[in-house]
VMD Tcl script that draws the C-alpha trace (Angstrom):
set ca {
  {120.07 33.32 -64.27}
  {118.85 30.70 -61.88}
  {115.52 32.40 -61.71}
  {115.11 32.33 -65.50}
  {115.86 28.60 -65.57}
  {113.44 28.06 -62.70}
  {110.69 29.97 -64.54}
  {111.43 28.07 -67.75}
  {111.26 24.67 -65.99}
  {108.05 25.66 -64.18}
  {106.50 26.74 -67.49}
  {107.49 23.44 -69.08}
  {106.03 21.57 -66.10}
  {102.78 23.52 -66.41}
  {102.48 22.79 -70.14}
  {103.33 19.09 -69.63}
  {100.76 18.82 -66.83}
  {98.13 20.49 -69.03}
  {98.86 18.10 -71.90}
  {98.71 15.07 -69.57}
  {95.41 16.26 -68.07}
  {93.96 16.71 -71.57}
  {95.17 13.21 -72.62}
  {93.73 11.62 -69.47}
  {90.44 13.45 -70.09}
  {90.28 12.19 -73.68}
  {91.01 8.62 -72.52}
  {88.37 8.91 -69.80}
  {85.80 10.12 -72.35}
  {86.68 7.16 -74.63}
  {86.31 4.71 -71.72}
  {82.93 6.19 -70.81}
  {81.81 6.02 -74.46}
  {82.89 2.33 -74.70}
  {81.18 1.60 -71.39}
  {77.98 3.17 -72.70}
  {78.11 0.99 -75.85}
  {78.75 -2.10 -73.71}
  {75.77 -1.28 -71.51}
  {73.52 -0.93 -74.56}
  {74.73 -4.29 -75.95}
  {74.15 -5.97 -72.58}
  {70.64 -4.54 -72.45}
  {69.90 -5.83 -75.97}
  {71.29 -9.26 -75.04}
  {69.15 -9.38 -71.89}
  {66.05 -8.52 -73.93}
  {66.81 -11.27 -76.47}
  {67.37 -13.82 -73.70}
  {64.15 -12.76 -71.97}
  {62.12 -13.06 -75.17}
  {63.59 -16.50 -75.95}
  {63.48 -17.87 -72.42}
  {59.86 -17.02 -71.61}
  {58.26 -19.47 -74.10}
  {60.81 -22.13 -73.20}
  {59.95 -21.86 -69.52}
  {56.23 -22.05 -70.35}
  {56.83 -25.25 -72.33}
  {58.86 -26.75 -69.50}
  {56.11 -25.84 -67.03}
  {53.48 -27.56 -69.19}
  {55.69 -30.65 -69.52}
  {56.16 -30.81 -65.76}
  {52.39 -30.55 -65.25}
  {51.78 -33.40 -67.70}
  {54.41 -35.64 -66.12}
  {53.10 -34.81 -62.65}
  {49.56 -35.78 -63.72}
  {50.82 -39.08 -65.13}
  {52.71 -39.83 -61.91}
  {49.66 -39.06 -59.76}
  {47.42 -41.30 -61.91}
  {50.00 -44.10 -61.78}
  {50.26 -43.84 -57.98}
  {46.47 -44.02 -57.66}
  {46.34 -47.08 -59.92}
  {49.13 -48.82 -58.01}
  {47.39 -48.11 -54.69}
  {44.09 -49.50 -56.06}
  {45.87 -52.65 -57.24}
  {47.57 -53.06 -53.85}
  {44.23 -52.69 -52.08}
  {42.61 -55.18 -54.46}
  {45.38 -57.72 -53.85}
  {45.22 -57.14 -50.11}
  {41.46 -57.80 -50.08}
  {41.57 -60.77 -52.47}
  {42.17 -64.46 -51.77}
  {45.67 -64.04 -53.21}
  {46.68 -62.43 -49.92}
  {45.74 -65.60 -48.07}
  {47.66 -67.67 -50.61}
  {50.75 -65.53 -50.19}
  {50.62 -66.03 -46.41}
  {50.11 -69.75 -46.98}
  {53.06 -69.83 -49.36}
  {55.31 -68.16 -46.78}
  {54.12 -70.62 -44.13}
  {54.64 -73.64 -46.36}
  {57.95 -72.15 -47.46}
  {59.22 -72.17 -43.88}
  {57.87 -75.70 -43.35}
  {59.51 -76.88 -46.55}
  {62.76 -75.22 -45.56}
  {62.70 -76.95 -42.18}
  {61.88 -80.29 -43.82}
  {64.71 -79.90 -46.33}
  {67.24 -79.00 -43.64}
  {66.13 -82.00 -41.53}
  {66.39 -84.30 -44.54}
  {69.89 -83.02 -45.31}
  {71.07 -83.49 -41.74}
  {69.62 -87.03 -41.68}
  {71.34 -87.83 -44.97}
  {74.63 -86.53 -43.61}
  {74.24 -88.62 -40.45}
  {73.58 -91.85 -42.34}
  {76.22 -91.25 -44.94}
  {79.10 -90.93 -42.47}
  {81.62 -93.67 -42.89}
  {82.58 -95.58 -39.82}
}
mol new
graphics top color blue
foreach p $ca { graphics top sphere $p radius 0.5 }
foreach p [lrange $ca 0 end-1] q [lrange $ca 1 end] { graphics top cylinder $p $q radius 0.2 }
display resetview
């Protein structure tokens, strides 16, 4: 009697295991199918992004070249102006202004100190 129950329980276990293996196989096939669809969608998305991004990057590259050219021309112009000012009589005037500025500053400070000395009340 115990042997019959043992055989019956082993048969049930075998059938249950078979059903579980079949269910897991079906779920695995569904996961692989969904993964395949996801991979296709990702590939399509990558192609769309590539086709949209390529012209945009070309436009950005052209814009950077234009701005770079403008910056280079501006630097050259500024350097020419600096050289022209350095070689012109304005350079001498600027040195003269700084010299007279220090003389004027010294004169003003001396005048202030003299005014303070004479204005002290005794």
